[in-house]
C-alpha positions as CSV (number, residue, x, y, z in Angstrom):
1,M,27.8,-56.5,21.2
2,D,29.1,-57.4,17.7
3,E,26.2,-59.8,17.3
4,I,23.7,-57.1,18.1
5,V,25.3,-54.6,15.7
6,S,25.3,-57.3,12.9
7,A,21.6,-58.0,13.5
8,V,20.7,-54.4,13.3
9,L,22.8,-53.7,10.2
10,S,21.4,-56.8,8.4
11,G,18.0,-55.2,8.2
12,E,16.6,-58.7,8.0
13,A,16.7,-59.9,11.7
14,T,13.3,-60.8,13.1
15,S,11.9,-60.1,16.5
16,E,12.7,-63.6,17.5
17,D,16.3,-63.2,16.3
18,F,16.7,-60.2,18.5
19,A,15.1,-61.9,21.5
20,A,17.5,-64.8,21.1
21,L,20.6,-62.6,21.2
22,P,22.5,-62.7,24.5
23,V,22.4,-59.4,26.5
24,P,25.9,-58.3,27.3
25,Q,26.8,-58.1,31.0
26,D,28.4,-54.7,30.6
27,Y,28.8,-52.0,28.0
28,R,30.6,-48.8,27.2
29,A,29.0,-45.6,28.5
30,T,29.7,-41.9,29.0
31,V,29.8,-41.2,32.7
32,V,30.5,-38.6,35.3
33,L,31.9,-39.8,38.6
34,A,30.7,-39.1,42.1
35,D,34.2,-38.7,43.5
36,E,35.0,-35.9,41.0
37,V,32.1,-33.5,41.8
38,D,34.5,-31.0,43.3
39,M,37.0,-31.0,40.4
40,F,35.8,-27.6,39.2
41,K,35.3,-26.1,42.7
42,G,35.7,-22.3,42.7
43,M,35.9,-22.1,38.9
44,P,33.2,-20.1,37.0
45,A,30.9,-22.4,35.0
46,S,32.0,-20.7,31.8
47,D,35.6,-21.9,32.3
48,R,34.8,-25.5,33.1
49,D,35.6,-28.2,30.6
50,P,33.1,-31.0,30.2
51,A,35.6,-33.0,28.3
52,K,37.6,-33.4,31.5
53,S,34.7,-34.7,33.6
54,L,33.0,-37.0,31.1
55,H,34.7,-40.4,30.9
56,M,34.2,-43.5,28.9
57,H,33.7,-46.5,31.3
58,R,32.5,-50.0,31.1
59,V,29.4,-50.3,33.3
60,A,27.2,-53.2,34.4
61,T,24.0,-53.8,32.4
62,P,21.1,-52.8,34.7
63,E,18.4,-55.2,35.7
64,L,15.2,-54.8,33.6
65,G,12.1,-54.0,35.6
66,P,8.4,-53.9,34.9
67,G,7.3,-51.5,32.2
68,E,10.9,-51.0,31.0
69,A,12.9,-51.6,27.9
70,L,16.5,-52.3,27.2
71,I,17.7,-50.5,24.1
72,A,20.7,-51.1,21.8
73,V,21.7,-47.5,21.2
74,M,22.8,-46.8,17.7
75,A,23.2,-43.1,18.1
76,S,22.6,-40.3,20.6
77,A,23.0,-36.5,20.9
78,V,24.2,-33.8,23.3
79,N,21.9,-31.5,25.1
80,Y,22.5,-28.7,27.5
81,N,21.5,-31.0,30.4
82,T,24.5,-33.2,29.6
83,V,26.7,-30.1,29.7
84,W,25.2,-29.1,33.1
85,T,25.8,-32.6,34.4
86,A,29.4,-32.5,33.3
87,L,30.0,-29.1,34.8
88,F,28.3,-30.2,38.1
89,E,26.3,-27.0,37.7
90,P,24.0,-25.8,39.3
91,L,24.5,-28.9,41.5
92,P,25.8,-32.5,41.0
93,T,23.2,-34.8,39.5
94,F,24.2,-37.4,42.0
95,D,21.8,-35.6,44.3
96,F,19.0,-36.5,41.9
97,L,20.1,-40.1,41.8
98,R,20.2,-40.4,45.6
99,R,16.7,-39.0,46.0
100,Y,15.4,-41.2,43.2
101,G,17.1,-44.3,44.7
102,R,15.3,-43.8,48.0
103,T,11.9,-44.0,46.4
104,S,11.8,-47.8,45.8
105,P,13.9,-50.9,45.7
106,L,13.8,-50.8,41.9
107,A,14.8,-47.2,41.7
108,A,17.8,-48.0,44.0
109,R,19.5,-49.3,40.8
110,H,20.0,-45.6,39.8
111,D,21.9,-44.6,42.9
112,L,25.4,-45.4,41.7
113,P,28.9,-43.8,42.0
114,Y,28.7,-43.1,38.3
115,H,26.0,-41.4,36.2
116,V,25.5,-42.6,32.6
117,V,24.4,-39.4,30.9
118,G,22.4,-38.5,27.7
119,S,18.7,-37.7,27.1
120,D,18.4,-38.7,23.4
121,L,18.7,-42.0,21.5
122,A,17.8,-43.9,18.4
123,G,18.2,-47.6,18.5
124,V,16.6,-51.0,18.7
125,V,14.6,-52.7,21.4
126,L,16.6,-55.7,22.8
127,R,14.3,-56.7,25.8
128,T,11.1,-55.6,27.4
129,G,10.1,-56.0,31.0
130,P,6.9,-57.5,32.4
131,G,3.8,-55.6,31.4
132,V,5.1,-54.2,28.1
133,S,2.9,-55.0,25.2
134,A,3.3,-52.1,22.7
135,W,7.0,-52.8,21.9
136,K,9.0,-55.9,21.1
137,P,12.6,-56.9,20.5
138,G,13.8,-55.6,17.1
139,D,11.6,-52.5,17.0
140,E,13.5,-49.5,15.7
141,V,12.7,-46.6,18.1
142,V,13.6,-43.2,19.4
143,A,13.2,-42.2,23.0
144,H,11.8,-39.1,24.6
145,C,13.3,-38.2,27.9
146,L,10.3,-37.9,30.3
147,S,10.4,-40.5,33.0
148,V,7.2,-40.6,35.2
149,E,5.8,-43.0,37.8
150,L,2.2,-41.8,37.6
151,E,1.3,-43.0,41.1
152,S,-0.3,-39.6,41.8
153,A,-3.5,-38.2,40.4
154,D,-1.6,-35.0,39.6
155,G,0.1,-36.4,36.5
156,H,-2.9,-38.0,34.8
157,N,-4.1,-34.8,33.0
158,D,-0.6,-33.7,32.1
159,T,2.2,-36.2,32.9
160,M,4.7,-33.2,33.2
161,L,2.8,-32.4,36.4
162,D,3.5,-35.8,38.0
163,P,5.3,-35.2,41.3
164,A,7.7,-38.0,40.4
165,Q,8.5,-36.6,36.9
166,R,12.2,-36.8,36.0
167,I,14.3,-36.3,33.0
168,W,15.9,-39.5,31.9
169,G,19.7,-39.4,31.6
170,F,19.8,-36.2,33.7
171,E,17.7,-37.0,36.8
172,T,17.9,-40.8,36.2
173,N,20.8,-43.1,35.4
174,F,21.4,-45.3,32.3
175,G,21.1,-42.5,29.7
176,G,21.6,-42.5,26.0
177,L,25.3,-41.7,25.5
178,A,26.1,-45.3,25.7
179,E,26.0,-48.6,23.9
180,L,22.9,-49.8,25.9
181,S,20.2,-47.8,27.7
182,L,17.4,-48.4,30.1
183,V,14.1,-46.6,29.5
184,K,10.5,-46.8,30.4
185,A,8.4,-48.3,27.6
186,N,6.3,-45.2,27.6
187,Q,9.3,-43.2,26.5
188,L,9.5,-45.0,23.2
189,M,8.3,-43.7,19.8
190,P,8.8,-45.1,16.2
191,K,12.1,-44.1,14.6
192,P,11.5,-41.9,11.5
193,A,12.1,-44.4,8.8
194,H,13.7,-41.9,6.3
195,L,16.5,-40.8,8.7
196,T,19.8,-42.2,9.6
197,W,20.5,-43.3,13.2
198,E,22.3,-40.1,14.0
199,E,19.7,-37.9,12.4
200,A,16.9,-39.7,14.2
201,A,18.6,-39.4,17.5
202,S,19.0,-35.6,17.3
203,P,15.4,-34.1,17.5
204,G,14.0,-35.9,20.5
205,L,14.5,-33.6,23.5
206,V,14.7,-30.3,21.8
207,N,11.9,-30.8,19.2
208,S,9.5,-32.0,21.9
209,T,10.5,-29.2,24.2
210,A,10.0,-26.6,21.5
211,Y,6.6,-28.2,20.5
212,R,5.2,-27.9,24.1
213,Q,6.8,-24.5,24.6
214,L,5.5,-22.9,21.4
215,V,2.6,-25.0,19.9
216,S,0.9,-26.8,22.7
217,S,-1.9,-25.3,24.8
218,N,0.4,-26.0,27.8
219,G,2.7,-23.4,26.3
220,A,2.2,-20.4,24.1
221,A,-0.5,-22.0,21.9
222,M,1.0,-20.3,18.8
223,K,-1.5,-19.6,16.0
224,Q,-1.2,-18.6,12.3
225,G,0.1,-15.1,11.8
226,D,1.8,-14.8,15.3
227,T,5.1,-12.9,15.3
228,V,7.5,-15.1,17.3
229,L,10.8,-13.8,18.6
230,I,13.2,-16.8,18.8
231,W,16.5,-16.5,20.8
232,G,19.3,-18.7,19.5
233,A,17.3,-19.6,16.5
234,S,19.9,-21.7,14.8
235,G,20.8,-23.7,18.0
236,G,19.6,-27.0,19.2
237,L,16.3,-25.7,20.6
238,G,15.8,-22.6,18.6
239,S,16.2,-24.4,15.2
240,Y,13.1,-26.5,16.0
241,A,11.2,-23.5,17.2
242,T,12.0,-21.7,13.9
243,Q,10.8,-24.7,11.9
244,L,7.6,-25.1,14.0
245,A,6.8,-21.4,13.6
246,L,7.3,-21.6,9.8
247,S,5.3,-24.8,9.5
248,G,2.5,-23.4,11.7
249,G,2.0,-20.2,9.7
250,A,3.7,-17.9,12.2
251,I,6.4,-15.2,11.5
252,P,9.7,-16.0,13.2
253,V,12.1,-13.3,14.1
254,C,15.3,-15.2,14.5
255,V,18.0,-13.9,16.9
256,V,21.5,-15.4,16.3
257,S,25.1,-14.6,17.1
258,S,27.0,-14.8,13.8
259,P,26.5,-14.3,10.0
260,E,26.8,-18.0,9.5
261,K,24.0,-18.7,11.9
262,A,21.9,-16.0,10.3
263,E,22.4,-17.7,6.9
264,T,21.3,-21.0,8.4
265,C,18.0,-19.5,9.5
266,R,17.4,-18.1,6.1
267,R,18.0,-21.6,4.6
268,M,15.3,-22.8,6.9
269,G,13.0,-20.2,5.3
270,A,13.1,-17.4,7.9
271,E,13.2,-13.9,6.4
272,L,13.5,-11.8,9.6
273,V,16.9,-12.3,11.2
274,I,18.9,-10.3,13.8
275,D,22.6,-10.9,14.2
276,R,23.0,-9.7,17.8
277,S,26.8,-9.7,17.6
278,A,26.7,-7.4,14.5
279,E,24.2,-5.1,16.2
280,G,26.3,-5.0,19.4
281,Y,23.5,-5.3,21.9
282,R,24.6,-5.1,25.5
283,F,21.6,-5.6,27.7
284,W,23.6,-5.4,31.0
285,K,25.7,-2.3,31.9
286,N,27.5,-4.3,34.5
287,E,26.9,-7.5,36.6
288,H,24.1,-5.8,38.5
289,E,22.4,-3.3,36.3
290,Q,20.6,-3.7,33.0
291,D,20.4,-1.1,30.2
292,P,16.8,-0.2,29.2
293,K,18.1,1.9,26.3
294,E,19.4,-1.3,24.8
295,W,16.0,-2.9,25.3
296,R,14.4,0.0,23.4
297,R,17.0,-0.3,20.6
298,F,16.4,-4.0,20.3
299,G,12.6,-3.4,20.2
300,A,13.1,-0.8,17.5
301,K,15.1,-3.3,15.4
302,I,12.3,-5.9,15.7
303,R,9.6,-3.4,14.6
304,E,11.8,-2.3,11.7
305,L,11.8,-5.9,10.5
306,T,8.2,-6.7,11.1
307,G,6.7,-3.4,9.8
308,G,6.0,-2.0,13.2
309,E,4.7,-5.1,15.1
310,D,6.0,-6.3,18.4
311,P,6.3,-10.1,19.1
312,D,3.1,-11.9,20.1
313,I,5.4,-14.6,21.6
314,V,8.9,-14.5,22.8
315,F,10.6,-18.0,22.8
316,E,12.9,-17.7,25.8
317,H,15.7,-20.0,27.0
318,P,18.9,-17.9,27.5
319,G,17.5,-16.6,30.8
320,R,19.4,-14.0,32.8
321,E,21.2,-12.3,29.9
322,T,18.1,-11.7,27.8
323,F,15.0,-11.9,30.0
324,G,14.7,-8.2,30.8
325,A,14.7,-7.5,27.1
326,S,12.3,-10.2,26.3
327,V,9.7,-8.9,28.8
328,Y,10.1,-5.4,27.4
329,V,9.8,-6.2,23.7
330,T,6.7,-8.5,23.9
331,R,3.6,-6.9,22.6
332,R,0.8,-5.8,24.9
333,G,-1.1,-8.9,26.0
334,G,1.7,-11.1,24.6
335,T,3.4,-14.1,26.0
336,I,7.0,-14.8,27.2
337,V,7.4,-18.6,27.4
338,T,10.6,-20.0,29.0
339,C,12.0,-23.4,29.3
340,A,15.6,-22.9,30.4
341,S,18.2,-20.4,31.7
342,T,21.5,-21.2,29.9
343,S,23.0,-17.9,30.8
344,G,21.9,-17.9,34.4
345,Y,18.8,-18.7,36.5
346,Q,18.4,-15.4,38.4
347,H,16.2,-13.4,36.0
348,Q,15.6,-9.7,36.4
349,Y,13.0,-7.6,34.5
350,D,11.0,-4.5,35.0
351,N,7.6,-5.7,36.2
352,R,5.9,-2.5,35.1
353,Y,6.2,-3.7,31.5
354,L,4.6,-7.0,32.5
355,W,1.7,-6.0,34.6
356,M,0.7,-2.7,33.0
357,N,0.8,-4.2,29.6
358,L,-1.0,-7.5,30.6
359,K,1.8,-9.7,29.4
360,R,2.2,-13.3,30.6
361,I,5.2,-15.4,31.6
362,I,4.7,-19.1,31.1
363,G,7.1,-21.8,32.3
364,T,7.4,-25.0,30.3
365,H,9.6,-28.0,30.8
366,F,10.2,-30.7,28.2
367,A,6.9,-32.3,27.1
368,N,4.4,-35.0,28.0
369,Y,4.2,-38.3,26.0
370,R,1.4,-37.0,23.7
371,E,3.3,-33.8,22.9
372,A,6.5,-35.7,22.2
373,W,4.6,-38.2,20.0
374,E,3.1,-35.4,18.0
375,A,6.5,-33.7,17.6
376,N,8.0,-37.0,16.5
377,R,5.2,-37.5,14.0
378,L,6.0,-34.2,12.3
379,V,9.6,-35.5,11.9
380,S,8.4,-38.9,10.6
381,R,6.2,-37.2,8.0
382,G,8.9,-34.9,6.8
383,K,7.3,-31.7,8.1
384,I,10.1,-31.0,10.6
385,H,13.7,-31.9,9.9
386,P,16.8,-32.8,11.9
387,T,19.2,-30.0,12.6
388,L,22.3,-32.1,12.9
389,S,25.5,-30.2,12.2
390,N,28.3,-32.5,13.5
391,V,28.8,-36.1,14.6
392,Y,31.3,-37.6,17.0
393,P,32.2,-41.2,18.0
394,L,31.1,-42.2,21.5
395,E,34.7,-42.0,22.8
396,D,34.6,-38.3,21.9
397,A,31.3,-37.4,23.7
398,G,33.3,-35.1,25.9
399,Q,34.4,-33.0,23.0
400,A,30.9,-32.9,21.7
401,A,29.7,-31.6,25.0
402,L,32.5,-29.0,24.9
403,D,31.3,-27.8,21.5
404,V,27.8,-27.2,23.0
405,H,29.2,-25.6,26.1
406,R,31.3,-23.2,24.0
407,N,28.4,-22.5,21.6
408,V,30.6,-23.3,18.6
409,H,27.9,-25.5,17.1
410,Q,24.7,-25.0,15.2
411,G,21.6,-27.2,15.6
412,K,22.5,-30.5,17.3
413,V,25.7,-32.3,17.9
414,G,25.3,-36.1,17.4
415,V,27.2,-39.1,18.8
416,L,27.6,-42.5,17.2
417,C,27.2,-45.2,19.8
418,L,26.8,-48.7,18.3
419,A,26.5,-47.4,14.7
420,P,29.9,-48.0,13.1
421,E,29.6,-45.1,10.8
422,E,27.3,-42.3,9.7
423,G,24.6,-42.8,7.1
424,L,23.1,-46.1,8.3
425,G,19.5,-47.0,9.3
426,V,17.5,-45.4,6.4
427,R,14.4,-47.5,5.6
428,N,12.3,-45.1,3.5
429,H,14.6,-43.9,0.8
430,E,11.8,-42.3,-1.3
431,L,10.8,-39.9,1.5
432,R,14.4,-39.2,2.3
433,E,15.1,-38.2,-1.3
434,R,12.3,-35.7,-1.3
435,H,13.7,-33.9,1.8
436,L,17.4,-34.5,1.4
437,D,18.4,-30.8,1.1
438,A,16.4,-29.9,4.3
439,I,17.8,-32.9,6.2
440,N,21.4,-31.8,5.4
441,R,21.1,-28.0,5.6
442,F,22.9,-27.8,9.0
443,R,25.7,-30.1,7.8
444,T,27.3,-27.3,5.8
445,F,28.2,-25.5,9.1
446,Q,31.8,-26.2,10.3
447,E,33.6,-24.2,13.0
């Protein structure tokens, strides 16, 4: 592994040099274990500790198949799907791996008693499998997390509709929180040259998800002038939605949970911010009953900020806690677009406000390759910036996941894998210098 790191850090190794490097037989990886899936049994998800279920193990390097690439992972990042995996919530991901493993002899590699997690990476191609022509050893890449088979016609208009669509590192094995990773070659995209390894690893999943959810015609198809309500606007997903709204000429209304997070949104350029903790919104009277008076109070606050306008688009991902309010405050004919349910999957809302006011609910999930490529291109050109706030070494990936689970973070939490320290991997220093303040604006946040 030291030889691989030395070649990457030299900045001078050729494709032939990387192809000549021996591939290690095993590597360090962050895993959950099949024999521990009941360790939190009977415990509420909010009380579970991902740092207890995520372990650092040495695992065997997987066989490289057709259309695949083996990546030396310099850095990765933590997403909510890694937290869910570590909590074994809503179900153990080993169920995904078993089902995938039954589909083909090659897929059987993924059905193991351990699950290497992580759905982001920035690194270097070490090897490519048969049939790969677009990438070669030594290419510096980031990976998006859509894994598809494309054997069905359903996926050829939008690969997210492929019946065999899976999220790499969540529904497949050999994810990015490790020293090596196995991906399909059609997951790879060029690493933004002006970013460090840890910065480049952080946008992938969330930036692509936000792009499809907000910008793409598969999502809300945001246009200039739209008012966009963004829940968790300084978080991993919302921070990219906020940037995309501002870059696209929309008007974000950012909802956050602390004065520090409100200030981060203002540093991104947002002017309309609601600190929900300061306002004391309680959308649920109890576990079973919501409070429409709080919906109305929330809607009035939005109109106060916007000069009387309701949101054209509500960017939803908290789920159960906020969904009733989201449906209520959306303007007549507007759109609620949802990609997650971090506070609970069982949504409740008053359907009268939906059907009688001709509102729409759209479900989106990650992004297809084209959408991910376009989202990455915006990062590469300095139009959208990483929102990295903290970085941990690989052995502390469990603590990084705990930060995300406890919501003590802003933006994204990064993890160094093979990169020996932060700040490495920059190739375009001129572009970086022009955007340095924007690149670092989340790094001032410390809990």
